[in-house]
N, C-alpha and C positions, 0 to 999 in steps of 0.2 A: 415849064418841063411840068406835066400830071406825074405827082407822086401815086408810086405804086401803094393799092390799098393793105394793109394787114390779112396777116393770115388770120383767121377766127379757129378758136375749137369749135362753134357750131357751123363752120361749112362742113361740105360736102368735101371729100377727096379731088372729088375736077375740077370745083372753085379752087380749093389748097393748090393745086399745081397749076391752075389758070395765071394764082396770081403770083406765084413762086417765077411762076416762065415770067413774070417783068420785074419783080423785086428783083430776083436774083438773077442773070441771063448765064452767069456762069454753071451756073444745076445743070450736067447733064442731062439729066431725066424728063427734068422738062421744059430743055429746050428743043427733048426733042419731042417731049408726048405727042400723038395725033391722036383726035377726040375722033375722030372719023373712020382709022381704024380700030380702038377703040369697040369704039359704038358696032362692027363688025362681028365681034367675039360673043359666043354663050355667055350669059348672065355668072355661069360657072367659072371662066377663064375671062372676064369681068376682074373678076373678085381678086383672084389670083394676081391680076397687072397688081392690081393697087396694091395689093400684099407686096410684092416687088418696089412697088415705085414710095412707099409709106415713109423710107427712112430718107427720101430724097425730098418731099412734102413734108415732113414731119422737122429737117434742120435743113434747114433752108441754104444755108450755107457749104449745105455738103456739094463737092466736086463734082464730083458719081449722081449719089444719088439712089438709082436702081441698083438690090441683088438680085439676083437667082435665089427661091427659097429653094429648089433642087437645080439637079443639074438639067433636066429634061426639061427647064425654062426657056434653060438658052433656042433651046428648036421649038418650043412651043411658040416664043412671041418673039423668032429668029426678027422678024422686020425691024422690033423695036429694036433690040436686043443689038442690032450689028451698030444701028445707028448711033446709038448712044457710047460703043466702046471702041469701035474707027475713028 
């Protein structure tokens, strides 16, 4: 079995999420993160989504790993939050 690569402080957030997806499959943020969806967002929303995901890629053992920064994030990122929460 291939060993998952360790997350490095030099990795980009997307690289960190990809590594956490492999190393911690129970991390719901990483499990449901969809790079294609992310790429459809304007840059300002990409940054905000990564901020919501930060806890999950910095703390891979987190079960949820996704936290809204404001109540509007649930609506703004509904396709992603719905997958993670449900």
